[in-house]
Residue, then its C-alpha position, 0 to 999 in steps of 0.5 A: x536514323x541518318x548520319x547527320x542526326x548527331x550534328x548540332x543540338x537538333x536539326x529541327x526540320x529534319x527531326x520533324x520530317x523524318x519521324x518513323x512509325x506514323x504519318x510524319x509531318x507530311x500530314x498523312x496526305x500522301x506517301x512519306x518522303x524520305x530525305x537523303x543524307x545530303x538533302x538533310x545536310x543542305x537543309x541544315x546549311x540553309x536553315x541553321x547556317x551550318x558550314x561543313x567542317x566548321x564546328x563553330x557553325x554547328x549551333x542547331x536550328x530554332x523551330x520557327x525559322x525551320x517552319x518558315x523555311x519549309x513554308x516559303x521554300x519547301x524542303x528540299x528547296x522548291x518541293x514539299x512546301x507546307x501551307x503553314x503552321x500554327x502554335x498550339x497551347x501545351x497547357x490545354x490537352x484538349x487543344x493539342x489532342x484536337x490538333x493531333x486528331x485533325x492534322x496528325x502531327x505535333x511539333x515540339x521544341x523542348x529544353x530537355x531536363x537532364x534526367x531524360x537524357x542521362x541516361x539516354x533512352x535506348x529502346x522504344x516504349x520510354x516515358x518522359x514525365x516531369x523530371x526537374x527544370x528544363x536545361x537550355x543546353x539540351x535543346x531538342x525537337x520531337x514529333x507527336x504522332x498520336x495520343x493515349x490517356x497518359x499523354x502524347x505518343x512521340x518519336x525521337x532518335x528513331x524510337x517511339x515513346x510517351x510524353x505525359x500530359x504533365x510533361x507537355x504542360x511543363x516543358x512545351x509552354x513558354x513558362x518551360x522555355x518550350x514551344x508547340x506547333x502543328x504543321x498544316x498542308x492544304x491536303x491536310x486541311x481538305x482531309x481534316x474537314x472529313x473528320x472535324x468534330x461537330x461545331x468546329x469552326x473552320x472559318x475561324x481557324x483559317x482567320x486566326x491562322x491568317x492573322x498570324x501571317x498565314x495564307x490558307x485557302x478554305x477547303x472546298x467543303x468548308x462549312x461550320x459543322x453542327x450536331 
């Protein structure tokens, strides 16, 4: 965990890119990039408007601003750009499991219920289940790295835990003041075509993505797969 991890409610991009124990939001398409403390602080300044030594500017980041910055500027700026990001339905376990299988990441923006952080998790293996209303004072970003029959395997604060399917629906949807995305790189699109389920419509995926403001080029092997 980096020295700036305690700044703000959450440095959304940092949380996404730094998760341990899995491929990370580099999408498993190459070697994991490890950010220095100075690079993380520079990202927080650029995305969240933080001014060092001015605590009143320490307001955290929001997920969409961080993702858009990553897409258009890279992180660090000028490097490691993503092709884009797509919203995922937190009320549909099949949809977010498919996103995890294909793109190897989920990106959660959550308002944590108080019971999840009082007390704080202290070791890997914790489980977050439905535990009361979301608290807007507990804004946080976590990364989904895999799944089981119980829910999504997440990484936060340097630890791996489980976010149950019931908790995903409760806290990672608009009704629960939450957000859920998957991050896409062109390398990930190319890699995912090799494991897409039969009948997966890549043309429609890319059309839907581009209708949201994205700009993905079809992979070289693009086709509608059938059984």
